[in-house]
C-alpha positions in Angstrom: 71.7 61.9 79.5 70.1 62.8 76.2 68.5 65.9 77.8 71.9 66.9 79.2 73.5 66.6 75.8 70.7 68.5 74.1 70.9 71.2 76.8 74.7 71.4 76.5 74.4 71.6 72.6 71.8 74.4 72.9 73.9 76.3 75.4 77.1 76.1 73.3 75.2 77.0 70.1 73.7 80.1 71.8 77.1 81.1 73.2 78.8 80.8 69.7 75.9 82.7 68.0 76.1 85.5 70.5 79.9 85.7 70.2 79.8 85.9 66.4 76.9 88.3 66.3 78.6 90.8 68.7 81.9 90.8 66.9 82.4 93.3 64.0 85.5 92.4 62.1 85.4 95.5 59.9 85.7 98.0 62.8 89.0 98.6 64.6 88.8 100.1 68.1 90.8 103.2 68.4 90.8 106.0 71.0 88.6 109.0 70.1 90.4 112.3 69.6 89.9 114.9 72.3 87.0 117.2 71.4 85.5 120.4 72.7 82.0 121.4 73.4 80.2 123.3 70.8 79.8 126.9 72.0 76.6 128.7 70.9 77.3 132.4 70.3 74.3 134.7 70.5 73.9 137.6 68.0 75.6 140.8 69.1 73.3 143.2 70.9 74.3 146.2 73.1 73.1 148.4 75.8 74.5 151.7 77.2 76.6 151.8 80.4 75.9 155.2 81.7 76.3 155.7 85.5 78.3 157.9 87.8 81.5 157.3 85.7 83.1 160.2 83.8 82.5 158.2 80.6 79.9 155.9 79.0 80.0 153.1 76.5 78.0 150.3 75.0 78.4 146.8 76.4 76.8 143.4 75.6 73.2 142.8 76.5 74.3 139.3 77.5 76.7 140.6 80.1 76.1 142.1 83.6 78.3 144.6 85.4 79.3 145.6 88.9 81.6 148.3 90.0 83.4 149.6 93.1 84.7 153.0 93.7 88.0 153.0 95.5 88.9 155.5 98.3 91.3 157.3 95.9 88.4 157.9 93.4 89.4 155.1 90.9 86.7 152.8 89.6 86.9 149.0 89.2 84.3 147.7 86.8 83.6 144.1 86.2 81.6 143.1 83.1 80.7 139.5 83.4 79.8 137.1 80.6 78.2 134.3 82.7 77.5 132.2 79.6 81.2 132.1 78.8 82.6 132.1 82.3 84.5 135.3 81.4 85.1 138.8 82.8 86.2 142.0 81.3 87.9 143.8 84.1 88.2 147.6 83.7 90.0 150.1 85.8 89.5 153.8 85.6 91.8 156.4 87.1 92.0 160.2 86.8 95.4 161.2 85.5 97.7 163.2 87.7 100.4 164.0 85.1 101.3 160.3 85.1 100.2 159.1 81.7 103.7 158.1 80.7 104.1 155.9 83.8 100.8 154.3 83.3 101.6 153.4 79.6 105.0 152.0 80.7 103.2 149.9 83.4 100.7 148.6 80.9 103.6 147.5 78.6 105.2 145.7 81.6 101.9 143.9 82.3 101.7 142.7 78.7 105.3 141.6 78.7 104.5 139.1 81.5 102.7 137.1 78.8 105.7 136.9 76.5 106.9 133.6 78.1 103.7 131.8 77.1 102.5 133.9 74.1 102.9 132.8 70.6 102.5 136.4 69.4 101.4 139.8 70.7 99.8 142.1 68.2 98.8 145.6 69.1 96.5 148.2 67.4 96.7 151.9 68.0 93.5 153.8 68.8 93.5 157.4 67.7 90.3 159.4 67.4 91.0 163.1 67.7 87.3 164.0 67.3 86.3 162.0 70.4 89.6 162.7 72.2 90.2 159.0 72.6 93.7 157.5 72.3 95.1 154.1 73.3 96.1 150.6 72.3 94.6 147.1 72.0 96.8 144.1 72.7 95.8 140.7 71.1 97.9 138.2 73.0 97.9 134.9 71.2 98.7 131.5 72.6 97.1 128.5 74.1 98.1 129.2 77.8 97.7 133.0 77.8 95.6 134.1 80.8 94.6 137.5 79.2 94.0 137.1 75.5 92.9 140.8 75.0 93.9 143.9 76.9 93.6 147.6 76.1 94.0 151.1 77.5 92.3 154.4 76.6 93.0 158.0 77.5 92.2 161.5 76.6 95.9 162.2 77.2 95.2 164.8 80.0 92.5 163.8 82.5 91.4 160.2 82.1 93.0 156.8 81.9 91.1 153.5 81.5 92.5 150.0 81.1 90.7 146.7 80.5 91.6 143.0 80.3 89.7 139.9 79.4 89.9 136.9 81.8 88.3 133.5 81.7 87.5 131.9 85.1 89.0 128.6 84.2 92.5 127.3 83.2 93.4 128.9 79.9 93.0 126.8 76.8 92.6 129.4 74.1 92.5 126.9 71.2 89.0 125.8 72.4 88.0 129.3 73.5 89.0 131.1 70.3 85.4 131.6 69.0 84.5 133.2 72.4 87.6 135.3 72.4 86.7 136.6 68.9 83.1 137.2 70.0 84.1 139.2 73.0 86.8 141.1 71.0 84.0 142.3 68.7 82.2 143.5 71.8 85.3 145.3 73.0 85.7 147.0 69.7 82.1 148.1 69.8 82.7 149.5 73.3 85.7 151.4 72.1 84.0 152.8 69.0 81.0 154.0 71.1 83.2 155.2 74.1 82.7 158.8 75.1 84.2 160.9 77.9 81.7 163.1 79.8 
């Protein structure tokens, strides 16, 4: 019986010791706030996109591109940022005295975002020396599918539009550093853009 009492005493002492040692009375358990992954942004570096297109421009060395020529002569260009799961989709069309209609259509496309956008800011592009005119739209809001879009023209022969898309549900609060990074690439593209 003595052995049983000693064993029981030893077992209870161990249990109490473990219970006390595993309890921290200073720490209160609380749920952790939702966090986002840290996004590593490489330094900006550019290469020239110069193919069969009637224009050329610099684009990111960290991106790849594909293009398709449509039967009507338009080009669809896809600049893919694999690291960020993002695409800059560009469409080129030769103008057929329809610049006004194309600009109105672009404004309609941007207006679809008004329901979810917190703000839409636009900047006018006007470079007479390079014969490049257009607008950039910064569409702000957490659920906006296209945070940046733009169009360029020479006002007589060429029209090009572009839009940035992420290949995942929009959450632009967490993607804001990437949006700003790609926006800088878009500005570099526009600044180095030339018609042939």
